[in-house]
N, C-alpha and C positions, 0 to 999 in steps of 0.2 A: 586368753592367748592373744587376741587381737589388740587388747589394751597394752599388753607388754611390748608388742611389736611397735605400736604407735609411740610408746614412750621412748624406746630405743631410737626410733627415727628422729624424734624431736631432739634428743641429746646429741645425736650425730650432726644434726643441722646446726645446733648452737656451736659445737666444736668447729665445724667448717667455717662459720662466719667469723669466729674469733681468730682462726688461723689466717683468714684472708686479711683481717684488719692488721694483724702483726706484720704480714708480708708487705702491705701497702705502707705501713709506717716505716719499715726498713728501707723503702724506696724513696723516702723523703717527700711524700705527697703533702702538699700544703695543708696545714691544719691537723696533721697526724704526726705524733712524736712517739718514740719508744718509751719516754718517761711516763710513768703512770700518773704523776701529780699534774694537776691542771696548770696551764700557763697563765700568768697574769701580765697584762701590758704595763710597761714602764710609764711613769708620768711624763708628760711632755716637758722638755727643758724650758725654764723660764727665760733663759738668755737666747736671743736670736742674733746671729752674727750680722753685722752691718755689711751692706754692699760695699765693695771696694771702690775707692775713688777712681775717676777716669784717668787715663794716662795723660802725661803732659802734652801740651800742644807742641808742634814742631817749632823750633826756635826761629824767630824772625831776625831781620837785620838789626833791630834795635835791642836784641837780647843782651843782658848785662851779666851773663854767667862768666866766670873766670876761665881763661885758657889753662890747660894743664901745664904746670911748670915743668921745665926741663930739669931732670934730676940725674944724679949719679946713682944708678941702680945698685951699686956696691956699697952705698952709704944708707943704712937703715934710717938714720935721722932725717935725711933729705926726703926719702920716700914717705915717711910718716907726715912730715910737714906739708909736702905737696898734696897728699891725700886730703888733709884737713882743709886746705884752701879750696879744693874742688868740692868736697863733700858738704861744706857749709856755705857754699856760694849759691844762694837761691835767687831766682827771679820769679816773683809771684805773678807776673803777667803771663808767664808761660808754664810754670811749674804748678802741678796740682797739689803737691805736698812736699815736705822736705826730702822724701824718699827719691824724688826725681834727681836731686843733686847727688844722692848716694849712688845712684846708678851711673851717673856721669863719671864717678870716681872708680868705676870697675877696673880700669887698667892697673890700679894699684893693689888689687886684691889677688889672692890665690884663685885658682880655678874653682875650687869648692866654695870659697867665700863669695865669689862673684855669682855663682849659680844660686846660692842661698838668697842673695839680695834680689836676683831677678824673679825668683819664685815667691818672694814675700809680697803680700798685698795689704797695705795699710788700711785700717778701717776708715770709714768716712769721717771727715773732720780732722783738722790738724792743730786745733787749739786756738785759744784767744789771741796769743801773740801773732801767730801766722795770719789770722783773720785781720788783725790790725795792719800788718804789713800789706796784705792784699788790698785793703781799702785804698791804699796809696800807690798801688801798682809798684811796690818797692822791690828792690834787689838788695842782696846783702854781700858785703865784702868782708872776708875773714882773714885774720892773721893768727898763725900758730907759733907759739913759743915753747921750746923744749924746757922741761923742768927736770932738775937733778934730784932724784929721789934715792936716798941711801938704801931704801928697802927693795929697790928694783933688782931683779936678778941680773947678774953680769952677762954680757954678750957671750954667746956660744957660736961655734962655727956655722950652725944652721938655725939659730934662734936668737932673736933680740927683742927687747921690750923698751918702749918709749912712753913717757908721760908728756902730754901736751896741754897747755892752757890755750884755749881758742877764744878769741875775742872778735866779735863781728859788729859792723855798723850797718844799719838799714837806711837806704836812700830811696825816698819816694819820688816818683816821676812828677809829682806836684810840688817838689821842693821840700817836702817834709823829711825829717831826719831823726833817727832814734837808735837805741841799742839794737843790735842784731843778736845772733846766737852767742851764748856765753856758756862755756862748759869746760870740764876737765875730761880728757880722753886718755885712756890707757890702751895702748896698741901693742899687739904681738905681731912680730914679723918673722917669716921663715924663708928659707931658701933650700934648694935641693943639694947644694954643695958649694964649696969655696969658688968664688969667681962667678957664680950664678946670681941672677937678680933677686933682690929682696922683694917679698910681697906680703901684704897684710893678711893675716889669717883670722885675727880676732880683734874686736873693738869693744871696749866697755866705756860708755859715755855717761858722765854725771853732769846734768844740766845745772846751771846756776839757778838760784831761786828767782821767782818772778821779778822782773825789772821794771822800773818806771819808764814812762815814755819820754821823759826829758832828754834833750840831746846830750850825749856823753862828752866828757872832756877829752878823752883819748881817741885816737884814730888809728886804724890799722893800715895806714898808707905805707 
């Protein structure tokens, strides 16, 4: 009789412990889950994100970044061209990366686009071409030409598309001169209604292939 009582007490004790574990698991206690299968840790990712580059230095009196051109905000072509001049006008003495010029072009963006650019942090390193410019403390001067593309969508009351050829020259403070940024840019502009200013909402930039360091024959003067 005593053996039977002892057995019943042992069974009751096991049931009580099991119930307590289930209760704790339901409360989310670390290390306890409601799933019966054991958890396996995921392998550590092989890619480690690079630290963002530091922000640009405050511009000094000798900075050679372009002034924002005055534009007719009702003319999407003028807005697109003005954006290109500013967004590709670098000064490596002060800019940490090309993105600093992109931020200077924020007045030409929609609010959402400007916020996206402010939140973006480029990875460390801006490429061999940028490093070459930086060795000469160079600045770049860009010229944007509108391209007529028959495949481009026609303008709508609240949407317009522009294709630009952007040609830049790099000028070193040591007298050195070479090619600057070269690319095709496809720009989408929007506005809230007729008579409202156009702003850039999307940019698709296609850089030219690597260019030699010999001085170019053309100039964006």
